[in-house]
Backbone as CSV, one residue per row, in Angstrom:
resi,resn,N_x,N_y,N_z,CA_x,CA_y,CA_z,C_x,C_y,C_z
1,MET,13.064,-0.920,-17.383,13.624,-1.244,-16.083,13.726,-2.757,-15.942
2,SER,14.698,-3.195,-15.206,14.845,-4.621,-14.938,13.848,-5.056,-13.858
3,THR,13.678,-6.339,-13.711,12.780,-6.829,-12.659,13.296,-6.427,-11.281
4,VAL,14.593,-6.390,-11.108,15.170,-5.966,-9.822,14.822,-4.496,-9.548
5,GLU,14.925,-3.649,-10.562,14.574,-2.231,-10.405,13.073,-2.058,-10.145
6,ASN,12.250,-2.857,-10.816,10.804,-2.799,-10.577,10.492,-3.166,-9.132
7,GLU,11.134,-4.216,-8.639,10.922,-4.624,-7.250,11.351,-3.515,-6.289
8,ARG,12.488,-2.911,-6.548,12.967,-1.803,-5.694,11.979,-0.639,-5.677
9,LEU,11.407,-0.335,-6.838,10.435,0.756,-6.931,9.224,0.480,-6.046
10,VAL,8.678,-0.724,-6.129,7.500,-1.069,-5.334,7.845,-1.074,-3.848
11,ARG,8.977,-1.663,-3.485,9.396,-1.668,-2.076,9.559,-0.239,-1.548
12,ALA,10.187,0.621,-2.350,10.394,2.011,-1.944,9.062,2.731,-1.766
13,TYR,8.115,2.471,-2.664,6.788,3.086,-2.559,6.085,2.663,-1.280
14,ILE,6.064,1.384,-1.002,5.392,0.899,0.208,6.022,1.514,1.456
15,GLU,7.324,1.524,1.507,8.007,2.063,2.691,7.793,3.571,2.821
16,ALA,8.042,4.311,1.740,7.963,5.773,1.803,6.549,6.278,2.044
17,VAL,5.599,5.741,1.302,4.227,6.263,1.379,3.435,5.597,2.492
18,TRP,3.313,4.296,2.435,2.422,3.600,3.363,2.982,3.500,4.776
19,ASN,4.289,3.372,4.915,4.846,3.241,6.261,5.348,4.549,6.865
20,LYS,5.777,5.482,6.013,6.327,6.737,6.535,5.450,7.947,6.245
21,GLY,4.423,7.791,5.413,3.509,8.894,5.145,4.048,9.971,4.228
22,ASN,5.037,9.649,3.413,5.618,10.615,2.483,4.755,10.671,1.211
23,LEU,3.715,11.489,1.250,2.779,11.543,0.125,3.385,12.166,-1.129
24,ASP,4.435,12.954,-0.996,5.098,13.512,-2.177,5.699,12.407,-3.046
25,PHE,6.035,11.272,-2.428,6.615,10.161,-3.182,5.612,9.584,-4.181
26,ILE,4.328,9.763,-3.913,3.297,9.284,-4.845,3.507,9.919,-6.216
27,GLU,3.721,11.225,-6.231,3.926,11.930,-7.502,5.215,11.510,-8.189
28,ALA,6.179,11.055,-7.412,7.466,10.661,-7.978,7.404,9.303,-8.676
29,VAL,6.451,8.445,-8.295,6.458,7.082,-8.833,5.203,6.688,-9.603
30,TRP,4.099,7.382,-9.417,2.859,7.040,-10.129,2.692,7.915,-11.365
31,THR,1.953,7.416,-12.344,1.592,8.235,-13.496,0.619,9.315,-13.018
32,ALA,0.615,10.437,-13.706,-0.169,11.598,-13.280,-1.654,11.290,-13.107
33,ASP,-2.192,10.405,-13.945,-3.622,10.108,-13.871,-4.005,9.280,-12.649
34,ARG,-3.041,8.773,-11.895,-3.332,7.938,-10.717,-2.975,8.601,-9.387
35,VAL,-2.349,9.771,-9.416,-1.872,10.416,-8.191,-3.011,10.712,-7.219
36,ALA,-4.086,11.327,-7.678,-5.196,11.690,-6.786,-5.818,10.453,-6.145
37,GLU,-6.006,9.414,-6.921,-6.580,8.171,-6.402,-5.680,7.553,-5.332
38,CYS,-4.389,7.565,-5.554,-3.442,6.991,-4.586,-3.399,7.802,-3.300
39,ARG,-3.426,9.112,-3.433,-3.475,9.964,-2.231,-4.752,9.699,-1.433
40,ALA,-5.871,9.582,-2.114,-7.146,9.323,-1.432,-7.131,7.976,-0.713
41,GLY,-6.527,6.980,-1.334,-6.415,5.671,-0.692,-5.601,5.723,0.574
42,TRP,-4.496,6.471,0.535,-3.664,6.602,1.724,-4.421,7.333,2.829
43,VAL,-5.095,8.428,2.488,-5.834,9.209,3.477,-6.913,8.349,4.134
44,SER,-7.642,7.579,3.346,-8.693,6.713,3.882,-8.113,5.686,4.843
45,ASN,-7.044,5.024,4.443,-6.425,4.006,5.296,-5.865,4.640,6.568
46,HIS,-5.200,5.767,6.422,-4.570,6.436,7.559,-5.603,6.953,8.556
47,GLN,-6.779,7.331,8.067,-7.845,7.815,8.939,-8.264,6.744,9.940
48,PHE,-8.321,5.506,9.495,-8.799,4.426,10.345,-7.681,3.696,11.075
49,CYS,-6.478,3.741,10.554,-5.327,3.065,11.172,-4.108,3.978,11.064
50,PRO,-4.085,5.067,11.838,-3.035,6.069,11.663,-1.621,5.577,11.978
51,LYS,-1.488,4.543,12.750,-0.146,4.052,13.093,0.120,2.687,12.488
52,GLY,-0.577,2.362,11.405,-0.410,1.062,10.766,0.902,0.938,10.008
53,ARG,1.288,-0.303,9.793,2.546,-0.567,9.087,2.393,-1.798,8.211
54,PHE,2.900,-1.671,6.976,2.946,-2.804,6.056,4.294,-3.501,6.176
55,SER,4.256,-4.819,6.259,5.465,-5.645,6.200,5.392,-6.462,4.923
56,ILE,6.474,-6.488,4.182,6.522,-7.274,2.949,6.981,-8.686,3.305
57,GLU,6.162,-9.663,2.952,6.453,-11.065,3.270,7.128,-11.783,2.105
58,ASP,6.665,-11.539,0.898,7.211,-12.158,-0.315,7.078,-11.188,-1.474
59,VAL,7.993,-11.291,-2.424,7.921,-10.502,-3.647,8.299,-11.397,-4.820
60,ILE,7.503,-11.313,-5.875,7.816,-11.983,-7.133,7.748,-10.919,-8.217
61,ALA,8.823,-10.781,-8.955,8.875,-9.791,-10.034,9.185,-10.499,-11.342
62,GLN,8.391,-10.171,-12.368,8.623,-10.740,-13.694,8.166,-9.726,-14.732
63,HIS,9.030,-9.458,-15.690,8.765,-8.468,-16.741,8.376,-7.142,-16.096
64,ASN,7.187,-6.628,-16.374,6.770,-5.344,-15.811,5.778,-5.496,-14.657
65,LYS,5.701,-6.681,-14.051,4.784,-6.942,-12.936,5.562,-7.263,-11.668
66,VAL,5.034,-6.775,-10.537,5.581,-7.114,-9.231,4.416,-7.536,-8.354
67,VAL,4.542,-8.721,-7.760,3.521,-9.245,-6.854,4.099,-9.212,-5.447
68,VAL,3.347,-8.636,-4.515,3.799,-8.512,-3.137,2.770,-9.171,-2.219
69,ARG,3.256,-10.087,-1.374,2.413,-10.628,-0.286,2.795,-9.839,0.951
70,TRP,1.803,-9.230,1.591,2.075,-8.318,2.684,1.196,-8.593,3.898
71,THR,1.617,-8.025,5.013,0.834,-8.022,6.242,0.745,-6.584,6.719
72,PHE,-0.460,-6.155,7.054,-0.671,-4.822,7.616,-1.078,-5.002,9.077
73,GLN,-0.398,-4.295,9.968,-0.756,-4.324,11.382,-0.894,-2.900,11.874
74,GLY,-1.904,-2.681,12.691,-2.105,-1.346,13.224,-3.198,-1.328,14.255
75,MET,-3.456,-0.133,14.747,-4.531,0.085,15.701,-5.708,0.706,14.958
76,HIS,-6.828,0.013,14.967,-8.046,0.461,14.313,-8.645,1.571,15.161
77,ALA,-8.872,2.734,14.593,-9.317,3.892,15.363,-10.579,4.529,14.803
78,TRP,-11.494,3.723,14.321,-12.707,4.279,13.742,-13.717,4.571,14.839
79,GLU,-13.868,5.824,15.202,-14.691,6.204,16.338,-16.186,6.045,16.092
80,LEU,-16.631,6.019,14.846,-18.059,5.853,14.582,-18.548,4.467,15.003
81,LYS,-17.686,3.481,14.921,-18.058,2.119,15.300,-17.801,1.890,16.783
82,SER,-16.646,2.293,17.245,-16.270,2.084,18.637,-15.186,3.096,18.977
83,PRO,-15.319,3.792,20.107,-14.296,4.770,20.468,-13.010,4.121,20.987
84,VAL,-13.005,2.818,21.123,-11.844,2.110,21.645,-10.974,1.609,20.492
85,GLU,-9.683,1.904,20.548,-8.768,1.381,19.535,-8.558,-0.109,19.778
86,ARG,-8.376,-0.840,18.674,-8.063,-2.257,18.806,-7.062,-2.641,17.729
87,SER,-6.269,-3.632,18.062,-5.241,-4.093,17.137,-5.872,-4.903,16.009
88,ILE,-5.408,-4.650,14.789,-5.867,-5.449,13.657,-4.669,-5.927,12.847
89,THR,-4.866,-7.060,12.202,-3.886,-7.596,11.273,-4.628,-7.990,10.005
90,VAL,-4.161,-7.502,8.891,-4.739,-7.810,7.588,-3.620,-8.335,6.709
91,THR,-3.878,-9.421,6.005,-2.895,-9.944,5.057,-3.446,-9.787,3.646
92,GLY,-2.546,-9.680,2.688,-3.028,-9.508,1.327,-1.942,-9.677,0.294
93,ILE,-2.382,-9.571,-0.939,-1.495,-9.641,-2.100,-1.815,-8.470,-3.011
94,SER,-0.777,-7.791,-3.462,-0.928,-6.694,-4.420,-0.157,-7.031,-5.680
95,ILE,-0.722,-6.656,-6.813,-0.060,-6.837,-8.099,0.132,-5.448,-8.707
96,TRP,1.374,-5.104,-8.980,1.741,-3.793,-9.498,2.200,-3.921,-10.939
97,THR,1.865,-2.932,-11.754,2.344,-2.874,-13.137,3.182,-1.612,-13.295
98,ILE,4.347,-1.780,-13.905,5.282,-0.677,-14.105,5.488,-0.459,-15.605
99,LYS,5.490,0.820,-16.001,5.765,1.173,-17.397,6.530,2.488,-17.398
100,ASP,7.600,2.547,-18.157,8.412,3.759,-18.265,8.829,4.294,-16.886
101,GLU,9.251,3.373,-16.021,9.762,3.698,-14.696,8.721,4.310,-13.765
102,ARG,7.442,4.060,-14.048,6.338,4.567,-13.228,5.374,3.440,-12.904
103,LEU,4.752,3.540,-11.726,3.649,2.641,-11.412,2.449,3.099,-12.217
104,VAL,1.818,2.172,-12.933,0.676,2.541,-13.765,-0.615,1.881,-13.294
105,ASP,-0.499,0.802,-12.509,-1.696,0.087,-12.085,-1.370,-0.776,-10.877
106,SER,-2.387,-1.028,-10.062,-2.241,-1.972,-8.958,-3.612,-2.570,-8.634
107,HIS,-3.566,-3.795,-8.179,-4.765,-4.510,-7.728,-4.398,-5.234,-6.455
108,PHE,-5.357,-5.391,-5.555,-5.038,-6.119,-4.335,-6.239,-6.922,-3.864
109,ALA,-5.937,-7.943,-3.084,-6.942,-8.739,-2.386,-6.425,-8.913,-0.972
110,SER,-7.337,-8.861,0.006,-6.890,-8.961,1.391,-7.845,-9.791,2.230
111,GLU,-7.321,-10.265,3.341,-8.090,-11.001,4.341,-7.846,-10.374,5.689
112,GLY,-8.866,-10.342,6.502,-8.733,-9.787,7.835,-9.906,-8.898,8.120
113,PRO,-9.930,-8.306,9.309,-11.065,-7.447,9.655,-11.099,-6.208,8.785
114,GLY,-12.268,-5.877,8.302,-12.425,-4.652,7.535,-12.634,-3.485,8.468
115,ILE,-12.712,-2.306,7.916,-12.862,-1.112,8.747,-14.231,-1.042,9.416
116,TYR,-15.189,-1.836,8.962,-16.528,-1.782,9.538,-16.750,-2.836,10.604
117,GLU,-15.742,-3.638,10.901,-15.893,-4.693,11.905,-15.511,-4.182,13.269
């Protein structure tokens, strides 16, 4: 795949799965050994911020890597800490690796309030 196609794949994944909740898209773009882990990550995030949304701020694509700088905004709804919802904003960077038209790996670092704050 070209770097442009790799970027499109990552953008489509973020929009379809993280912003629209289309979990079937996980199976369409991830390697089979990562599907369960990706679904679990979405469920965990959605549990605490069910109406959250990722915005893509910057993208750099080179060879089989795509780097995304993003902002996540949502209402924190963790009732064990506080029954009151509050707005949160988290910023971060994710690095995606693509092989044979599939996402094979990702790493991220973020700043902002964690789910325990």
